PDB file of N, CA, C and O in Angstrom, chain B, residues numbered from 101:
ATOM      1  N   MET B 101       9.238 -12.806  -2.680  1.00  0.00           N
ATOM      2  CA  MET B 101       8.265 -11.738  -2.577  1.00  0.00           C
ATOM      3  C   MET B 101       8.662 -10.518  -3.410  1.00  0.00           C
ATOM      4  O   MET B 101       7.835  -9.637  -3.642  1.00  0.00           O
ATOM      5  N   LEU B 102       9.890 -10.457  -3.851  1.00  0.00           N
ATOM      6  CA  LEU B 102      10.327  -9.287  -4.614  1.00  0.00           C
ATOM      7  C   LEU B 102       9.484  -9.084  -5.861  1.00  0.00           C
ATOM      8  O   LEU B 102       9.205 -10.026  -6.603  1.00  0.00           O
ATOM      9  N   PHE B 103       9.086  -7.841  -6.078  1.00  0.00           N
ATOM     10  CA  PHE B 103       8.354  -7.386  -7.263  1.00  0.00           C
ATOM     11  C   PHE B 103       6.934  -7.963  -7.383  1.00  0.00           C
ATOM     12  O   PHE B 103       6.310  -7.839  -8.437  1.00  0.00           O
ATOM     13  N   ARG B 104       6.425  -8.586  -6.328  1.00  0.00           N
ATOM     14  CA  ARG B 104       5.025  -9.014  -6.335  1.00  0.00           C
ATOM     15  C   ARG B 104       4.159  -7.836  -5.917  1.00  0.00           C
ATOM     16  O   ARG B 104       4.616  -6.934  -5.214  1.00  0.00           O
ATOM     17  N   ARG B 105       2.898  -7.853  -6.357  1.00  0.00           N
ATOM     18  CA  ARG B 105       1.959  -6.790  -5.982  1.00  0.00           C
ATOM     19  C   ARG B 105       1.650  -6.911  -4.495  1.00  0.00           C
ATOM     20  O   ARG B 105       1.380  -8.002  -3.992  1.00  0.00           O
ATOM     21  N   MET B 106       1.693  -5.779  -3.798  1.00  0.00           N
ATOM     22  CA  MET B 106       1.430  -5.747  -2.365  1.00  0.00           C
ATOM     23  C   MET B 106       0.431  -4.632  -2.080  1.00  0.00           C
ATOM     24  O   MET B 106       0.509  -3.546  -2.654  1.00  0.00           O
ATOM     25  N   LEU B 107      -0.513  -4.923  -1.180  1.00  0.00           N
ATOM     26  CA  LEU B 107      -1.492  -3.937  -0.733  1.00  0.00           C
ATOM     27  C   LEU B 107      -1.202  -3.636   0.727  1.00  0.00           C
ATOM     28  O   LEU B 107      -1.217  -4.537   1.567  1.00  0.00           O
ATOM     29  N   VAL B 108      -0.936  -2.370   1.032  1.00  0.00           N
ATOM     30  CA  VAL B 108      -0.580  -1.955   2.388  1.00  0.00           C
ATOM     31  C   VAL B 108      -1.585  -0.916   2.859  1.00  0.00           C
ATOM     32  O   VAL B 108      -1.829   0.078   2.175  1.00  0.00           O
ATOM     33  N   GLY B 109      -2.166  -1.149   4.032  1.00  0.00           N
ATOM     34  CA  GLY B 109      -3.068  -0.188   4.659  1.00  0.00           C
ATOM     35  C   GLY B 109      -2.331   0.618   5.707  1.00  0.00           C
ATOM     36  O   GLY B 109      -1.457   0.097   6.400  1.00  0.00           O
ATOM     37  N   VAL B 110      -2.685   1.897   5.823  1.00  0.00           N
ATOM     38  CA  VAL B 110      -2.067   2.750   6.843  1.00  0.00           C
ATOM     39  C   VAL B 110      -3.148   3.291   7.777  1.00  0.00           C
ATOM     40  O   VAL B 110      -4.339   3.228   7.473  1.00  0.00           O
ATOM     41  N   ASN B 111      -2.710   3.823   8.919  1.00  0.00           N
ATOM     42  CA  ASN B 111      -3.635   4.167  10.004  1.00  0.00           C
ATOM     43  C   ASN B 111      -4.567   5.341   9.723  1.00  0.00           C
ATOM     44  O   ASN B 111      -5.459   5.595  10.533  1.00  0.00           O
ATOM     45  N   ASP B 112      -4.409   6.061   8.630  1.00  0.00           N
ATOM     46  CA  ASP B 112      -5.358   7.137   8.307  1.00  0.00           C
ATOM     47  C   ASP B 112      -6.433   6.685   7.315  1.00  0.00           C
ATOM     48  O   ASP B 112      -7.216   7.503   6.831  1.00  0.00           O
ATOM     49  N   GLY B 113      -6.472   5.377   7.012  1.00  0.00           N
ATOM     50  CA  GLY B 113      -7.522   4.831   6.167  1.00  0.00           C
ATOM     51  C   GLY B 113      -7.156   4.662   4.702  1.00  0.00           C
ATOM     52  O   GLY B 113      -7.937   4.107   3.929  1.00  0.00           O
ATOM     53  N   ARG B 114      -5.979   5.132   4.311  1.00  0.00           N
ATOM     54  CA  ARG B 114      -5.556   4.980   2.919  1.00  0.00           C
ATOM     55  C   ARG B 114      -4.959   3.591   2.690  1.00  0.00           C
ATOM     56  O   ARG B 114      -4.534   2.916   3.628  1.00  0.00           O
ATOM     57  N   PHE B 115      -4.938   3.182   1.420  1.00  0.00           N
ATOM     58  CA  PHE B 115      -4.296   1.939   1.009  1.00  0.00           C
ATOM     59  C   PHE B 115      -3.346   2.255  -0.131  1.00  0.00           C
ATOM     60  O   PHE B 115      -3.602   3.148  -0.939  1.00  0.00           O
ATOM     61  N   PHE B 116      -2.249   1.514  -0.190  1.00  0.00           N
ATOM     62  CA  PHE B 116      -1.267   1.669  -1.248  1.00  0.00           C
ATOM     63  C   PHE B 116      -1.044   0.312  -1.903  1.00  0.00           C
ATOM     64  O   PHE B 116      -0.803  -0.684  -1.221  1.00  0.00           O
ATOM     65  N   MET B 117      -1.127   0.279  -3.238  1.00  0.00           N
ATOM     66  CA  MET B 117      -0.848  -0.947  -3.966  1.00  0.00           C
ATOM     67  C   MET B 117       0.311  -0.693  -4.907  1.00  0.00           C
ATOM     68  O   MET B 117       0.280   0.225  -5.727  1.00  0.00           O
ATOM     69  N   GLY B 118       1.335  -1.526  -4.775  1.00  0.00           N
ATOM     70  CA  GLY B 118       2.505  -1.372  -5.626  1.00  0.00           C
ATOM     71  C   GLY B 118       3.325  -2.638  -5.645  1.00  0.00           C
ATOM     72  O   GLY B 118       2.969  -3.631  -5.011  1.00  0.00           O
ATOM     73  N   ASN B 119       4.420  -2.601  -6.371  1.00  0.00           N
ATOM     74  CA  ASN B 119       5.329  -3.743  -6.440  1.00  0.00           C
ATOM     75  C   ASN B 119       6.293  -3.675  -5.262  1.00  0.00           C
ATOM     76  O   ASN B 119       6.965  -2.666  -5.049  1.00  0.00           O
ATOM     77  N   PHE B 120       6.349  -4.769  -4.501  1.00  0.00           N
ATOM     78  CA  PHE B 120       7.238  -4.823  -3.338  1.00  0.00           C
ATOM     79  C   PHE B 120       8.682  -4.727  -3.802  1.00  0.00           C
ATOM     80  O   PHE B 120       9.128  -5.497  -4.653  1.00  0.00           O
ATOM     81  N   HIS B 121       9.414  -3.761  -3.227  1.00  0.00           N
ATOM     82  CA  HIS B 121      10.813  -3.558  -3.595  1.00  0.00           C
ATOM     83  C   HIS B 121      11.741  -4.040  -2.487  1.00  0.00           C
ATOM     84  O   HIS B 121      12.686  -4.785  -2.750  1.00  0.00           O
ATOM     85  N   CYS B 122      11.476  -3.616  -1.237  1.00  0.00           N
ATOM     86  CA  CYS B 122      12.305  -4.078  -0.121  1.00  0.00           C
ATOM     87  C   CYS B 122      11.670  -3.692   1.212  1.00  0.00           C
ATOM     88  O   CYS B 122      10.726  -2.905   1.280  1.00  0.00           O
ATOM     89  N   ILE B 123      12.227  -4.279   2.262  1.00  0.00           N
ATOM     90  CA  ILE B 123      11.856  -3.942   3.635  1.00  0.00           C
ATOM     91  C   ILE B 123      13.162  -3.813   4.416  1.00  0.00           C
ATOM     92  O   ILE B 123      14.061  -4.638   4.251  1.00  0.00           O
ATOM     93  N   ASP B 124      13.279  -2.797   5.259  1.00  0.00           N
ATOM     94  CA  ASP B 124      14.515  -2.626   6.027  1.00  0.00           C
ATOM     95  C   ASP B 124      14.363  -3.246   7.414  1.00  0.00           C
ATOM     96  O   ASP B 124      13.295  -3.756   7.752  1.00  0.00           O
ATOM     97  N   LYS B 125      15.432  -3.203   8.219  1.00  0.00           N
ATOM     98  CA  LYS B 125      15.391  -3.872   9.516  1.00  0.00           C
ATOM     99  C   LYS B 125      14.445  -3.191  10.504  1.00  0.00           C
ATOM    100  O   LYS B 125      14.087  -3.793  11.516  1.00  0.00           O
ATOM    101  N   GLN B 126      14.036  -1.960  10.240  1.00  0.00           N
ATOM    102  CA  GLN B 126      13.053  -1.278  11.074  1.00  0.00           C
ATOM    103  C   GLN B 126      11.620  -1.646  10.669  1.00  0.00           C
ATOM    104  O   GLN B 126      10.676  -1.307  11.383  1.00  0.00           O
ATOM    105  N   GLY B 127      11.447  -2.329   9.542  1.00  0.00           N
ATOM    106  CA  GLY B 127      10.120  -2.739   9.081  1.00  0.00           C
ATOM    107  C   GLY B 127       9.477  -1.779   8.096  1.00  0.00           C
ATOM    108  O   GLY B 127       8.311  -1.960   7.744  1.00  0.00           O
ATOM    109  N   ASN B 128      10.203  -0.761   7.641  1.00  0.00           N
ATOM    110  CA  ASN B 128       9.687   0.154   6.625  1.00  0.00           C
ATOM    111  C   ASN B 128       9.644  -0.566   5.279  1.00  0.00           C
ATOM    112  O   ASN B 128      10.570  -1.301   4.936  1.00  0.00           O
ATOM    113  N   ILE B 129       8.576  -0.356   4.524  1.00  0.00           N
ATOM    114  CA  ILE B 129       8.396  -1.027   3.242  1.00  0.00           C
ATOM    115  C   ILE B 129       8.538  -0.018   2.115  1.00  0.00           C
ATOM    116  O   ILE B 129       8.016   1.094   2.195  1.00  0.00           O
ATOM    117  N   ILE B 130       9.249  -0.412   1.062  1.00  0.00           N
ATOM    118  CA  ILE B 130       9.346   0.412  -0.141  1.00  0.00           C
ATOM    119  C   ILE B 130       8.578  -0.287  -1.252  1.00  0.00           C
ATOM    120  O   ILE B 130       8.820  -1.453  -1.563  1.00  0.00           O
ATOM    121  N   LEU B 131       7.638   0.459  -1.846  1.00  0.00           N
ATOM    122  CA  LEU B 131       6.859  -0.022  -2.983  1.00  0.00           C
ATOM    123  C   LEU B 131       7.182   0.845  -4.193  1.00  0.00           C
ATOM    124  O   LEU B 131       7.411   2.048  -4.063  1.00  0.00           O
ATOM    125  N   GLN B 132       7.199   0.228  -5.367  1.00  0.00           N
ATOM    126  CA  GLN B 132       7.396   0.997  -6.598  1.00  0.00           C
ATOM    127  C   GLN B 132       6.182   0.855  -7.495  1.00  0.00           C
ATOM    128  O   GLN B 132       5.419  -0.103  -7.367  1.00  0.00           O
ATOM    129  N   ASP B 133       6.001   1.799  -8.397  1.00  0.00           N
ATOM    130  CA  ASP B 133       4.820   1.868  -9.279  1.00  0.00           C
ATOM    131  C   ASP B 133       3.538   1.815  -8.446  1.00  0.00           C
ATOM    132  O   ASP B 133       2.630   1.034  -8.730  1.00  0.00           O
ATOM    133  N   THR B 134       3.481   2.649  -7.424  1.00  0.00           N
ATOM    134  CA  THR B 134       2.425   2.600  -6.417  1.00  0.00           C
ATOM    135  C   THR B 134       1.220   3.452  -6.790  1.00  0.00           C
ATOM    136  O   THR B 134       1.349   4.523  -7.381  1.00  0.00           O
ATOM    137  N   ILE B 135       0.044   2.944  -6.426  1.00  0.00           N
ATOM    138  CA  ILE B 135      -1.217   3.676  -6.555  1.00  0.00           C
ATOM    139  C   ILE B 135      -1.799   3.835  -5.152  1.00  0.00           C
ATOM    140  O   ILE B 135      -1.876   2.876  -4.386  1.00  0.00           O
ATOM    141  N   GLU B 136      -2.204   5.061  -4.832  1.00  0.00           N
ATOM    142  CA  GLU B 136      -2.841   5.352  -3.546  1.00  0.00           C
ATOM    143  C   GLU B 136      -4.354   5.305  -3.720  1.00  0.00           C
ATOM    144  O   GLU B 136      -4.892   5.841  -4.690  1.00  0.00           O
ATOM    145  N   PHE B 137      -5.038   4.661  -2.774  1.00  0.00           N
ATOM    146  CA  PHE B 137      -6.498   4.613  -2.747  1.00  0.00           C
ATOM    147  C   PHE B 137      -6.962   5.261  -1.448  1.00  0.00           C
ATOM    148  O   PHE B 137      -6.462   4.936  -0.371  1.00  0.00           O
ATOM    149  N   ARG B 138      -7.929   6.187  -1.556  1.00  0.00           N
ATOM    150  CA  ARG B 138      -8.481   6.819  -0.354  1.00  0.00           C
ATOM    151  C   ARG B 138      -9.955   7.118  -0.567  1.00  0.00           C
ATOM    152  O   ARG B 138     -10.410   7.304  -1.695  1.00  0.00           O
ATOM    153  N   SER B 139     -10.698   7.160   0.544  1.00  0.00           N
ATOM    154  CA  SER B 139     -12.122   7.456   0.483  1.00  0.00           C
ATOM    155  C   SER B 139     -12.332   8.921   0.167  1.00  0.00           C
ATOM    156  O   SER B 139     -11.618   9.786   0.675  1.00  0.00           O
ATOM    157  N   VAL B 140     -13.318   9.197  -0.676  1.00  0.00           N
ATOM    158  CA  VAL B 140     -13.641  10.574  -1.030  1.00  0.00           C
ATOM    159  C   VAL B 140     -14.354  11.247   0.130  1.00  0.00           C
ATOM    160  O   VAL B 140     -14.113  12.418   0.421  1.00  0.00           O
ATOM    161  N   ARG B 141     -15.240  10.496   0.795  1.00  0.00           N
ATOM    162  CA  ARG B 141     -15.978  11.011   1.949  1.00  0.00           C
ATOM    163  C   ARG B 141     -15.748  10.107   3.151  1.00  0.00           C
ATOM    164  O   ARG B 141     -15.325   8.961   3.001  1.00  0.00           O
ATOM    165  N   ARG B 142     -16.023  10.618   4.331  1.00  0.00           N
ATOM    166  CA  ARG B 142     -15.860   9.844   5.558  1.00  0.00           C
ATOM    167  C   ARG B 142     -16.983   8.836   5.776  1.00  0.00           C
ATOM    168  O   ARG B 142     -16.803   7.860   6.505  1.00  0.00           O
ATOM    169  N   SER B 143     -18.151   9.061   5.149  1.00  0.00           N
ATOM    170  CA  SER B 143     -19.288   8.171   5.361  1.00  0.00           C
ATOM    171  C   SER B 143     -19.111   6.885   4.549  1.00  0.00           C
ATOM    172  O   SER B 143     -18.562   6.894   3.447  1.00  0.00           O
ATOM    173  N   ALA B 144     -19.587   5.789   5.123  1.00  0.00           N
ATOM    174  CA  ALA B 144     -19.489   4.503   4.420  1.00  0.00           C
ATOM    175  C   ALA B 144     -20.824   4.180   3.792  1.00  0.00           C
ATOM    176  O   ALA B 144     -21.833   4.547   4.394  1.00  0.00           O
ATOM    177  N   PRO B 145     -20.940   3.540   2.660  1.00  0.00           N
ATOM    178  CA  PRO B 145     -19.818   3.305   1.748  1.00  0.00           C
ATOM    179  C   PRO B 145     -19.532   4.544   0.914  1.00  0.00           C
ATOM    180  O   PRO B 145     -20.449   5.256   0.504  1.00  0.00           O
ATOM    181  N   SER B 146     -18.276   4.787   0.673  1.00  0.00           N
ATOM    182  CA  SER B 146     -17.924   5.944  -0.146  1.00  0.00           C
ATOM    183  C   SER B 146     -17.032   5.496  -1.292  1.00  0.00           C
ATOM    184  O   SER B 146     -16.294   4.520  -1.159  1.00  0.00           O
ATOM    185  N   PRO B 147     -17.093   6.195  -2.413  1.00  0.00           N
ATOM    186  CA  PRO B 147     -16.238   5.827  -3.545  1.00  0.00           C
ATOM    187  C   PRO B 147     -14.766   6.055  -3.213  1.00  0.00           C
ATOM    188  O   PRO B 147     -14.424   6.929  -2.417  1.00  0.00           O
ATOM    189  N   MET B 148     -13.912   5.264  -3.830  1.00  0.00           N
ATOM    190  CA  MET B 148     -12.475   5.392  -3.610  1.00  0.00           C
ATOM    191  C   MET B 148     -11.868   6.243  -4.721  1.00  0.00           C
ATOM    192  O   MET B 148     -12.174   6.071  -5.900  1.00  0.00           O
ATOM    193  N   GLU B 149     -11.011   7.153  -4.316  1.00  0.00           N
ATOM    194  CA  GLU B 149     -10.266   7.987  -5.248  1.00  0.00           C
ATOM    195  C   GLU B 149      -8.870   7.385  -5.359  1.00  0.00           C
ATOM    196  O   GLU B 149      -8.342   6.883  -4.367  1.00  0.00           O
ATOM    197  N   GLN B 150      -8.272   7.425  -6.521  1.00  0.00           N
ATOM    198  CA  GLN B 150      -6.930   6.872  -6.663  1.00  0.00           C
ATOM    199  C   GLN B 150      -6.019   7.834  -7.410  1.00  0.00           C
ATOM    200  O   GLN B 150      -6.466   8.648  -8.218  1.00  0.00           O
ATOM    201  N   ARG B 151      -4.722   7.715  -7.117  1.00  0.00           N
ATOM    202  CA  ARG B 151      -3.716   8.510  -7.833  1.00  0.00           C
ATOM    203  C   ARG B 151      -2.397   7.755  -7.843  1.00  0.00           C
ATOM    204  O   ARG B 151      -2.096   7.015  -6.906  1.00  0.00           O
ATOM    205  N   GLY B 152      -1.618   7.937  -8.888  1.00  0.00           N
ATOM    206  CA  GLY B 152      -0.320   7.297  -9.017  1.00  0.00           C
ATOM    207  C   GLY B 152       0.742   8.043  -8.235  1.00  0.00           C
ATOM    208  O   GLY B 152       0.792   9.273  -8.255  1.00  0.00           O
ATOM    209  N   LEU B 153       1.593   7.294  -7.542  1.00  0.00           N
ATOM    210  CA  LEU B 153       2.637   7.914  -6.727  1.00  0.00           C
ATOM    211  C   LEU B 153       4.050   7.528  -7.132  1.00  0.00           C
ATOM    212  O   LEU B 153       4.980   8.296  -6.887  1.00  0.00           O
ATOM    213  N   GLY B 154       4.241   6.383  -7.733  1.00  0.00           N
ATOM    214  CA  GLY B 154       5.593   5.943  -8.080  1.00  0.00           C
ATOM    215  C   GLY B 154       6.244   5.192  -6.940  1.00  0.00           C
ATOM    216  O   GLY B 154       5.654   4.259  -6.394  1.00  0.00           O
ATOM    217  N   LEU B 155       7.471   5.591  -6.565  1.00  0.00           N
ATOM    218  CA  LEU B 155       8.258   4.927  -5.521  1.00  0.00           C
ATOM    219  C   LEU B 155       7.970   5.588  -4.174  1.00  0.00           C
ATOM    220  O   LEU B 155       8.137   6.799  -4.028  1.00  0.00           O
ATOM    221  N   ILE B 156       7.534   4.785  -3.176  1.00  0.00           N
ATOM    222  CA  ILE B 156       7.226   5.355  -1.858  1.00  0.00           C
ATOM    223  C   ILE B 156       7.794   4.482  -0.746  1.00  0.00           C
ATOM    224  O   ILE B 156       8.041   3.291  -0.940  1.00  0.00           O
ATOM    225  N   LEU B 157       7.995   5.083   0.413  1.00  0.00           N
ATOM    226  CA  LEU B 157       8.384   4.380   1.630  1.00  0.00           C
ATOM    227  C   LEU B 157       7.231   4.494   2.608  1.00  0.00           C
ATOM    228  O   LEU B 157       6.734   5.590   2.865  1.00  0.00           O
ATOM    229  N   ILE B 158       6.803   3.358   3.158  1.00  0.00           N
ATOM    230  CA  ILE B 158       5.730   3.333   4.152  1.00  0.00           C
ATOM    231  C   ILE B 158       6.349   2.970   5.489  1.00  0.00           C
ATOM    232  O   ILE B 158       6.820   1.846   5.660  1.00  0.00           O
ATOM    233  N   PRO B 159       6.360   3.901   6.450  1.00  0.00           N
ATOM    234  CA  PRO B 159       6.944   3.615   7.757  1.00  0.00           C
ATOM    235  C   PRO B 159       6.179   2.522   8.496  1.00  0.00           C
ATOM    236  O   PRO B 159       4.955   2.437   8.399  1.00  0.00           O
ATOM    237  N   SER B 160       6.899   1.695   9.227  1.00  0.00           N
ATOM    238  CA  SER B 160       6.266   0.598   9.965  1.00  0.00           C
ATOM    239  C   SER B 160       5.292   1.129  11.014  1.00  0.00           C
ATOM    240  O   SER B 160       4.320   0.449  11.344  1.00  0.00           O
ATOM    241  N   SER B 161       5.530   2.322  11.543  1.00  0.00           N
ATOM    242  CA  SER B 161       4.660   2.886  12.574  1.00  0.00           C
ATOM    243  C   SER B 161       3.286   3.267  12.035  1.00  0.00           C
ATOM    244  O   SER B 161       2.337   3.394  12.809  1.00  0.00           O
ATOM    245  N   CYS B 162       3.161   3.453  10.725  1.00  0.00           N
ATOM    246  CA  CYS B 162       1.888   3.833  10.098  1.00  0.00           C
ATOM    247  C   CYS B 162       1.118   2.647   9.549  1.00  0.00           C
ATOM    248  O   CYS B 162      -0.080   2.764   9.289  1.00  0.00           O
ATOM    249  N   ARG B 163       1.767   1.514   9.368  1.00  0.00           N
ATOM    250  CA  ARG B 163       1.179   0.359   8.688  1.00  0.00           C
ATOM    251  C   ARG B 163       0.177  -0.362   9.591  1.00  0.00           C
ATOM    252  O   ARG B 163       0.465  -0.642  10.755  1.00  0.00           O
ATOM    253  N   THR B 164      -1.008  -0.659   9.037  1.00  0.00           N
ATOM    254  CA  THR B 164      -2.021  -1.410   9.778  1.00  0.00           C
ATOM    255  C   THR B 164      -2.292  -2.775   9.167  1.00  0.00           C
ATOM    256  O   THR B 164      -2.732  -3.687   9.866  1.00  0.00           O
ATOM    257  N   SER B 165      -2.036  -2.929   7.866  1.00  0.00           N
ATOM    258  CA  SER B 165      -2.233  -4.219   7.204  1.00  0.00           C
ATOM    259  C   SER B 165      -1.282  -4.339   6.018  1.00  0.00           C
ATOM    260  O   SER B 165      -0.792  -3.347   5.479  1.00  0.00           O
ATOM    261  N   CYS B 166      -1.040  -5.584   5.634  1.00  0.00           N
ATOM    262  CA  CYS B 166      -0.114  -5.835   4.533  1.00  0.00           C
ATOM    263  C   CYS B 166      -0.499  -7.159   3.890  1.00  0.00           C
ATOM    264  O   CYS B 166      -0.495  -8.197   4.552  1.00  0.00           O
ATOM    265  N   HIS B 167      -0.830  -7.129   2.608  1.00  0.00           N
ATOM    266  CA  HIS B 167      -1.228  -8.338   1.874  1.00  0.00           C
ATOM    267  C   HIS B 167      -0.447  -8.406   0.585  1.00  0.00           C
ATOM    268  O   HIS B 167      -0.268  -7.403  -0.107  1.00  0.00           O
ATOM    269  N   ILE B 168       0.021  -9.610   0.266  1.00  0.00           N
ATOM    270  CA  ILE B 168       0.792  -9.793  -0.970  1.00  0.00           C
ATOM    271  C   ILE B 168       0.012 -10.709  -1.914  1.00  0.00           C
ATOM    272  O   ILE B 168      -0.653 -11.646  -1.473  1.00  0.00           O
ATOM    273  N   ASP B 169       0.101 -10.432  -3.202  1.00  0.00           N
ATOM    274  CA  ASP B 169      -0.567 -11.256  -4.206  1.00  0.00           C
ATOM    275  C   ASP B 169       0.191 -12.560  -4.367  1.00  0.00           C
ATOM    276  O   ASP B 169       1.311 -12.582  -4.878  1.00  0.00           O
ATOM    277  N   CYS B 170      -0.424 -13.643  -3.928  1.00  0.00           N
ATOM    278  CA  CYS B 170       0.214 -14.959  -3.985  1.00  0.00           C
ATOM    279  C   CYS B 170      -0.466 -15.856  -4.992  1.00  0.00           C
ATOM    280  O   CYS B 170      -0.445 -17.078  -4.843  1.00  0.00           O
ATOM    281  N   ALA B 171      -1.065 -15.280  -6.011  1.00  0.00           N
ATOM    282  CA  ALA B 171      -1.768 -16.076  -7.011  1.00  0.00           C
ATOM    283  C   ALA B 171      -0.796 -16.985  -7.739  1.00  0.00           C
ATOM    284  O   ALA B 171       0.297 -16.565  -8.119  1.00  0.00           O
ATOM    285  N   VAL B 172      -1.201 -18.231  -7.928  1.00  0.00           N
ATOM    286  CA  VAL B 172      -0.393 -19.192  -8.665  1.00  0.00           C
ATOM    287  C   VAL B 172      -0.734 -19.025 -10.137  1.00  0.00           C
ATOM    288  O   VAL B 172      -1.906 -19.041 -10.514  1.00  0.00           O
ATOM    289  N   GLY B 173       0.262 -18.871 -10.948  1.00  0.00           N
ATOM    290  CA  GLY B 173      -0.066 -18.652 -12.331  1.00  0.00           C
ATOM    291  C   GLY B 173       1.104 -18.771 -13.167  1.00  0.00           C
ATOM    292  O   GLY B 173       1.011 -18.614 -14.384  1.00  0.00           O
TER     293      GLY B 173
END
């Protein structure tokens, strides 16, 4: 799973997509070359705003979903 693209959702509605770097024994995930996606407005459907963040740590207590790119190629 190292360095594969991972999409992580957090409890405030944001999503982070980056390269999986590691996970610690508490379940915190570190992503590198990360892009944050968030809704511009609270109403659905709303456009997504994005910004580059680089290296981030996502605490396990905030995580709501986690998907890894498993494309065969």
